[in-house]
C-alpha positions in Angstrom: 138.8 105.7 32.8 135.8 103.4 33.1 133.7 104.5 30.1 130.5 103.1 31.6 130.6 105.7 34.4 130.3 108.8 32.2 129.3 111.0 35.2 132.3 109.9 37.3 135.7 108.3 37.0 137.9 106.2 39.3 141.7 106.3 38.8 143.3 104.0 38.6 140.3 101.9 37.5 141.7 98.8 39.3 141.6 100.5 42.7 142.0 97.2 44.5 145.4 96.7 43.0 146.3 100.3 43.7 145.5 99.8 47.4 147.9 96.8 47.5 150.7 98.9 45.9 150.0 102.1 48.0 149.2 104.2 44.9 147.0 107.3 45.2 143.4 106.6 44.2 140.8 109.2 43.4 137.1 109.3 42.4 135.9 112.3 40.6 132.2 113.3 40.0 129.7 116.1 39.7 127.1 115.0 42.3 126.7 112.2 44.8 124.7 109.6 42.9 124.0 106.1 44.4 126.7 104.7 42.1 129.2 107.2 43.4 128.3 106.5 47.0 128.6 102.7 46.4 132.1 103.2 44.8 133.2 105.5 47.6 132.2 102.9 50.3 134.0 100.1 48.4 137.2 102.1 48.0 137.2 103.2 51.6 136.6 99.7 52.8 139.6 98.3 50.8 141.8 101.2 51.8 141.1 100.9 55.6 141.2 97.1 55.4 144.8 97.3 54.0 145.9 99.2 57.2 143.8 97.3 59.7 141.7 100.3 60.4 138.2 99.1 59.4 136.8 100.1 62.7 137.0 103.7 61.4 135.0 103.0 58.3 131.6 104.4 59.5 133.1 107.4 61.1 135.3 108.3 58.1 132.6 107.8 55.6 130.2 110.0 57.5 132.8 112.8 57.7 133.7 112.4 54.0 130.1 112.5 53.0 129.5 115.7 54.9 132.5 117.3 53.2 131.4 116.1 49.8 127.9 117.5 50.3 129.5 120.8 51.4 131.7 120.8 48.3 128.7 120.1 46.0 126.7 122.8 47.7 129.6 125.3 47.2 129.7 124.4 43.5 125.9 124.9 43.3 126.2 128.2 45.1 128.7 129.5 42.5 126.4 128.6 39.6 123.4 130.2 41.5 125.2 133.5 42.1 126.3 133.7 38.4 122.7 133.1 37.4 121.5 135.8 39.7 124.1 138.2 38.4 125.7 138.5 41.8 129.4 138.8 42.6 130.1 136.2 45.3 133.2 137.8 46.8 131.3 141.1 47.3 130.1 141.2 50.9 126.8 143.0 50.2 126.1 140.8 47.1 127.0 137.7 49.1 124.5 138.6 51.9 121.8 139.3 49.3 122.4 136.0 47.5 122.5 133.8 50.6 119.1 135.1 51.8 117.5 133.2 48.8 120.1 130.5 48.0 119.0 127.9 50.6 115.3 128.4 49.9 115.7 128.3 46.1 118.0 125.3 45.9 117.3 123.2 49.0 113.8 124.3 50.0 110.8 121.9 50.3 109.5 122.7 46.8 112.8 123.0 45.0 114.2 120.2 42.8 117.8 121.1 41.9 118.9 120.0 38.4 122.4 118.6 38.9 123.0 118.6 35.2 124.0 122.3 35.6 127.1 121.0 37.5 128.2 118.9 34.6 127.4 121.6 32.1 129.6 124.1 34.1 132.3 121.4 34.8 131.8 121.9 38.6 133.7 118.8 39.9 134.4 117.2 43.2 137.3 114.8 43.7 137.9 112.5 46.7 141.5 111.2 46.9 143.0 108.4 49.1 146.7 108.7 49.8 148.8 106.3 52.0 152.2 107.3 53.5 154.3 105.2 55.8 153.1 107.1 58.9 149.7 108.5 57.9 146.7 108.3 55.6 145.5 111.4 53.8 142.0 112.0 52.4 141.3 115.0 50.2 137.9 116.4 49.2 138.5 118.9 46.4 136.1 121.1 44.5 137.1 123.4 41.7 135.9 126.7 43.1 138.0 128.8 45.6 136.6 129.0 49.1 136.0 132.5 50.4 137.9 134.0 53.4 134.6 134.4 55.2 133.8 130.7 54.7 137.3 129.6 55.9 136.8 131.7 59.0 133.5 130.1 59.8 134.9 126.6 59.3 137.8 127.3 61.6 135.5 128.6 64.2 133.4 125.5 64.0 136.4 123.2 64.3 137.4 124.9 67.5 133.9 124.7 68.9 133.4 121.1 68.0 136.3 120.0 70.2 134.9 121.9 73.2 131.5 120.3 73.3 131.0 117.3 75.5 128.1 116.0 73.4 125.9 117.2 70.5 123.2 118.6 72.8 125.5 121.4 73.7 125.9 122.3 70.0 122.3 122.6 69.0 121.6 125.9 70.8 124.9 127.3 69.8 124.6 126.8 66.1 122.2 129.2 64.4 122.9 128.6 60.8 123.9 125.5 58.8 123.2 126.8 55.3 127.0 127.2 54.8 129.6 124.5 54.7 130.4 125.4 58.3 127.3 124.5 60.2 126.0 121.8 62.5 126.7 119.0 60.1 130.4 119.8 60.1 130.4 120.0 63.9 128.8 116.6 64.2 131.3 115.2 61.8 134.3 116.7 63.7 132.9 115.3 67.0 133.1 111.9 65.5 136.9 112.5 65.1 137.1 113.7 68.7 135.3 110.6 69.9 137.9 108.2 68.3 140.8 110.2 69.7 141.8 112.3 66.8 143.0 115.9 67.4 141.6 119.1 65.9 144.6 119.2 63.5 143.2 116.1 61.8 141.0 118.3 59.7 142.1 121.4 57.6 140.5 123.4 54.8 142.4 125.7 52.5 142.4 127.5 49.2 144.9 126.5 46.5 144.7 128.6 43.4 141.2 128.1 42.2 140.5 125.0 44.3 139.1 124.3 47.7 140.8 121.5 49.5 139.4 119.8 52.7 142.1 117.5 54.1 141.9 114.7 56.7 145.2 113.4 58.0 145.1 110.3 60.2 148.1 108.7 61.7 148.3 104.9 61.2 148.8 104.3 64.9 145.9 105.8 66.9 145.3 105.8 70.6 141.5 105.8 71.1 140.5 108.5 73.5 138.3 107.6 76.5 134.8 108.7 75.7 132.8 110.0 78.6 129.8 112.3 78.5 127.1 113.3 80.9 124.6 111.3 78.8 126.9 108.2 79.1 126.5 108.5 82.9 122.7 108.6 82.5 122.8 105.5 80.3 124.9 103.5 82.7 122.5 104.4 85.6 119.6 103.3 83.4 121.3 99.9 82.7 121.8 99.4 86.5 118.0 100.0 87.0 116.9 97.6 84.2 115.3 94.6 86.0 117.0 91.2 85.9 115.4 88.3 84.1 112.5 86.7 86.0 113.5 83.8 88.3 110.8 81.6 86.9 112.4 81.8 83.4 115.8 81.1 84.8 114.4 78.0 86.5 112.8 76.7 83.3 116.0 77.4 81.4 117.9 75.2 83.9 115.4 72.4 83.3 115.7 72.8 79.6 119.5 72.5 79.8 119.2 69.0 81.4 119.1 66.3 78.7 117.2 64.0 81.1 114.2 66.4 81.4 110.9 65.2 79.9 108.4 67.1 77.8 105.9 66.8 80.6 108.3 68.2 83.2 109.2 71.1 80.9 105.6 71.8 80.1 104.4 71.6 83.7 107.0 74.1 84.8 106.0 76.6 82.1 102.3 76.2 83.0 102.9 77.2 86.6 103.1 80.7 85.3 99.9 81.5 83.4 101.1 84.8 82.0 104.3 83.2 80.7 102.3 80.3 79.2 100.0 82.8 77.4 103.0 84.8 76.2 104.9 81.8 74.8 101.8 80.6 72.9 101.2 84.1 71.5 104.8 84.4 70.3 104.9 80.8 68.9 101.9 81.6 66.7 102.9 85.1 65.8 103.9 86.4 62.4 107.4 86.8 63.7 108.1 83.1 64.6 108.3 80.2 62.1 106.4 77.1 63.1 105.3 74.2 61.0 101.6 74.9 61.9 99.7 76.5 64.7 100.3 75.1 68.2 97.5 75.0 70.7 99.2 73.8 73.9 102.5 74.1 75.6 103.1 70.3 75.2 102.6 70.8 71.4 105.0 73.7 71.4 107.7 71.7 73.2 107.3 68.8 70.9 107.2 70.7 67.6 109.6 73.6 68.4 112.1 71.6 70.5 114.0 72.7 73.6 116.1 75.2 71.8 113.0 76.8 70.3 111.3 76.9 73.7 114.3 78.5 75.2 114.2 81.2 72.5 110.6 81.8 73.3 111.3 82.0 77.0 113.9 84.7 76.4 111.6 86.6 74.0 108.9 86.5 76.6 111.2 87.7 79.4 112.6 90.6 77.4 109.1 91.6 76.2 107.8 91.7 79.8 110.7 93.9 80.9 110.2 96.3 78.0 106.5 96.5 78.4 106.8 97.4 82.0 109.5 100.0 81.6 109.3 101.1 77.9 105.7 100.4 76.8 105.5 103.3 74.3 108.2 101.7 72.2 106.1 98.6 71.5 106.2 99.3 67.7 110.0 98.9 67.7 109.7 95.6 69.5 107.1 94.4 66.9 109.6 95.4 64.2 112.2 93.2 65.9 109.9 90.2 65.4 109.9 90.9 61.7 113.7 91.2 61.7 113.9 87.9 63.5 111.6 86.1 61.0 113.7 87.4 58.1 116.9 86.3 59.8 115.6 82.8 60.6 114.2 82.3 57.1 117.5 83.6 55.6 119.4 81.0 57.7 117.3 78.2 56.3 117.4 79.5 52.7 121.2 80.0 52.8 121.5 76.4 54.3 122.8 77.6 57.6 120.2 75.6 59.6 122.6 75.1 62.5 122.4 78.8 63.2 118.6 79.1 63.1 117.8 79.5 66.8 120.8 81.8 67.5 119.9 83.9 64.4 116.3 84.3 65.5 117.2 85.3 69.1 120.0 87.6 68.1 117.9 89.4 65.5 115.0 89.7 68.0 117.3 91.6 70.4 119.0 93.9 68.0 116.9 97.0 68.8 116.8 96.7 72.6 119.6 99.3 72.9 117.7 101.7 70.7 114.5 101.4 72.9 116.5 102.3 76.0 118.3 105.2 74.2 115.0 106.7 72.9 113.5 106.5 76.4 116.4 108.4 77.9 116.7 111.2 75.5 113.6 111.3 73.3 114.0 115.1 72.5 117.6 114.8 71.6 117.1 111.7 69.6 114.4 113.4 67.6 116.6 116.5 67.0 119.4 114.3 65.7 117.0 112.4 63.4 115.7 115.7 62.1 119.2 117.1 61.4 120.3 113.9 59.7 117.1 113.4 57.9 117.1 117.0 56.6 120.5 116.2 55.0 119.2 113.1 53.2 121.6 111.0 55.2 121.1 107.3 56.2 123.7 107.5 59.0 121.4 108.0 62.0 123.2 105.2 63.8 126.7 106.8 63.6 125.2 110.1 64.9 123.9 108.3 68.0 127.5 107.8 69.0 128.2 111.5 69.2 124.7 112.8 70.0 123.8 110.4 72.8 127.2 109.1 73.8 127.1 105.6 72.3 125.4 103.6 69.6 122.3 101.5 70.2 124.3 98.4 69.2 126.9 99.0 71.9 124.3 99.7 74.5 122.3 96.6 73.5 125.4 94.4 74.0 126.0 95.9 77.5 122.4 95.2 78.5 122.7 91.6 77.3 125.9 91.1 79.2 124.1 92.3 82.3 121.5 89.6 81.7 124.3 87.0 81.2 123.6 86.2 77.5 126.3 84.2 75.8 129.0 85.7 73.7 127.5 84.7 70.3 124.3 86.7 70.9 125.9 89.7 72.4 128.4 89.8 69.5 125.6 89.8 67.0 123.7 92.6 68.7 126.9 94.7 69.1 128.1 94.2 65.5 124.9 93.8 63.4 125.5 97.2 61.8 129.3 96.7 61.6 129.8 93.3 60.0 133.3 94.1 58.9 134.3 93.8 62.6 132.8 90.3 63.0 135.2 87.7 64.6 135.6 84.6 62.4 133.7 82.3 64.7 130.5 84.4 64.6 130.9 85.8 61.1 128.0 83.9 59.4 125.7 84.6 62.3 126.4 88.3 62.2 126.3 88.5 58.5 122.8 86.9 58.4 121.4 89.3 61.0 123.0 92.2 59.1 121.4 91.0 55.9 117.9 90.7 57.6 118.3 94.2 59.1 119.4 95.7 55.8 116.4 94.2 54.0 114.0 95.9 56.5 116.0 99.2 56.2 115.5 99.1 52.4 111.8 98.5 52.8 111.6 101.5 55.1 113.7 103.6 52.8 116.5 103.9 55.4 119.0 102.1 53.3 120.0 101.0 49.8 121.5 98.0 48.2 124.4 100.1 46.9 125.5 100.9 50.5 125.5 97.3 51.8 128.7 95.6 53.0 130.5 94.1 50.1 131.9 91.2 52.0 128.4 90.1 53.2 127.1 90.2 49.7 130.0 88.2 48.3 129.8 85.5 51.0 126.1 84.8 50.2 126.6 85.2 46.4 124.4 88.4 46.3 126.8 90.7 44.5 124.4 91.0 41.6 121.6 93.4 42.5 118.9 91.2 40.9 120.0 88.2 42.9 119.6 90.2 46.1 116.2 91.5 45.1 115.0 88.0 44.3 116.0 86.7 47.7 114.6 89.8 49.4 111.2 89.5 47.7 111.1 85.8 48.5 111.7 86.5 52.3 109.2 89.4 52.3 106.5 87.3 50.6 107.1 84.4 53.1 106.6 86.9 56.0 103.4 88.4 54.5 102.0 84.9 53.9 102.9 83.8 57.4 101.4 86.9 58.9 98.1 86.4 57.0 97.6 82.8 58.4 
């Protein structure tokens, strides 16, 4: 037992060695603190990495977290019923207690004291077990589940595998106060989307314990995902305009090493709107220049051909988005900030050869989200409300079941339509999943991931404890204070640049 973690234990303490030798690992705790979450993510990462199944990390963690929250809620429920003097296995008492349980413990004004769980020894254990043909995950809490609760969960499992997408589930689920509500359906639909059968998940009562089990074969055939919303998305992609011909022509001139600054500048100035846009972006808070530039000639001289090409692309994308998706201008502006962070990080981390690729890739990371939000704004809002109400940071993973695909995947499809190179499309596709990064683009993807994570932390959509361990190790940021120092430096640089 690690004595430092008095509120949770990991056994064996050296879980990395246990993964190598295929020993069972478990983490036991009273409530889901940031430290517990961080440890869970790290164990899961090592466990899946060992069996070459890292692509399942986001899905599995989302499902495990849902089951953990349900287990903690079940423990809290038992304490609540005892405090109210109600017998939980009496049907009338159960109905009476449940009418007030959610409001008293999870309502807007309630602040539940998790110390009661420790006082009453209400534990949750998550175990990781590897067999030759399958992996088993258990989420166990030390109160027995009721027959009525098992029946509800079984009904939800059946329903989850019948829905084509989450929009069909919203109107069908009336109550998610139990451990058998919409959250569980969304989790199970993740399993369905990666080709796992309904039998993957099972919940049972063993003596005085409740055991939720996930059994995953080590050889998985991914199911073909196809929903009605996916059809709509593909139609939208077909209707997105191609890049302007004028930009393609200037890019052709830029690619010719014999082209002069005057020739490049003259071609840009033929399009007054493009000229104005490039000057605006070059002097914006989101783009790093040595000092203000006042003419296209100056921009070409100071920024260079690679920089001008980046600004051309930014201008072209912005024009398309403003015509078709004007109301999502705020997201686009946020992309400039991400791009600044990524570019400054590349310089700071001495990866200057990646600067232009990093800027352009980071700038385009949210293009898929803009298109998704424009297609299904009501559904996207409902998903965000559900996820937000559960205190979850996994909005991205719920896009995959709620809308049919993630914004990262959609973004890469759009960029392929526009004939972007493999490096940029790979970054956009994997900037939330750096563990899947191919070796040749690893540093590029890691830097954009880091920039995006910093902004998420600023907007309270993410936490340091949940960041990818491999990214932090590569850039020597495994100590929280080192990460904070770098983050503050980048943030300050942006604020100073924006104020100029």
